[in-house]
Each structure stands twice: as C-alpha cells, then as structure tokens.
N, C-alpha and C positions, 0 to 999 in steps of 0.2 A: 457235550452240549452244555452242561451245567457250568463248566469253567469259562467258556466263551461268553455265556450270558452274564456271569458274575463280573467278568472283565469289562464288558460293555457297560453294564450298570454302574460300576465303580468309575469308569472313565467318564461317563456322562455326568455323574454327580460331581466329580472333581472339576470337570469343565464348567459346569453350571455355577459352582461356588466361586471358582477363580474369576469367571467373567463378571459376576456381580461384585466381587471384591475389587477387581481392577477398575471397573466402571465407577465405583464409589470413590476410590482413591484418585482417579483421573479428574472427577468433578471437583473434589476437594482441592487438588493441586492447581487446577485451572482457576478456580474461584479465588485462591490466595494470590496467584499471579495477577489476575485481573484487578484485585483490590490494591495490590502494590503499585501496579501501573497507574491506576486512577489516582492514588495518593501522590505519586510522583508528578503526574501531570498537573494536579491541583497546586502542588508546591511550586512548580515552575511558573504557573500562571500568576500565582500570588506574588512571587518574587519579581516577576516582570512588572507588575503593577506598582510595587513598592519602590522600585528603582527610579521611576520617573519623577522628575522634579517639576514644580509648577512653572509653566511657560517653556518647557523644554520640548523640542521637536524630535519625534522619533519616526524615522522612515523605515518601514519594513521591506518595501519592494521598490527597487529602482528599475524602471523599464529599460530595455536594451535599445540603444539608438540604432535606427535603421540606416544602413549605408545607402547613400544616394545611388540610384540606378544609373548606370552608364548607358549612353545611347549605343546601340549596337551598330556595327559597321555594315550591317546588311548581310553578313555571311550566314547568319542563322536563319534569316527570313528570305534570303534571296536578294538579288540586286534590284535596286529601285530604279525604275525607268519613268521619266516624266511623260505623261500622256499628251499626245498631240492629236487633234482631230483632223482626219484627212478627208477632203471633199472630192 
C-alpha cells in the first residue's frame, strides 16, 4: 500500500510541476509570436504608406463586373401563353 501511495504522490507532483512549466512556456512563446506578428504588420503598414507618391491613385479593390443576365427561353419557368379573355 505504501509503494502505490508514493507512486501516486510522485506522479501527481510531477504532473503538477510539468503542467505549470508548460503553461508558462506556452504563454511566453505565444507572447513572442504575437509581438513578432504585430511588428511585422506595423512594418507592412508603414511601408505601404511610404510608397505612395503625392497625387498617385491606389486602388485596393476592383469590383467584379456582373455578367448581363440572358433572357430565358421559357424552359426553366414553363412556356409563356398569351392570355385571352373568353366571353
């Protein structure tokens, strides 16, 4: 009984220490990656602003031209029959 208790106690302590250690390392690594990403984005934004010359036009988005809709031959909606009133 004593060996099982010691094993469980040691396993719990090791698990607790490793979970705290990996949690700390994960936060540090994610923090560094976020800082690098933020710096990279700021450099890209500042480079884009510097490259513009006075009076130069910069178009970021060109809308897609819509194709003109063709009139259907009636096959999709059925055949068109002109209405005549019968008396």
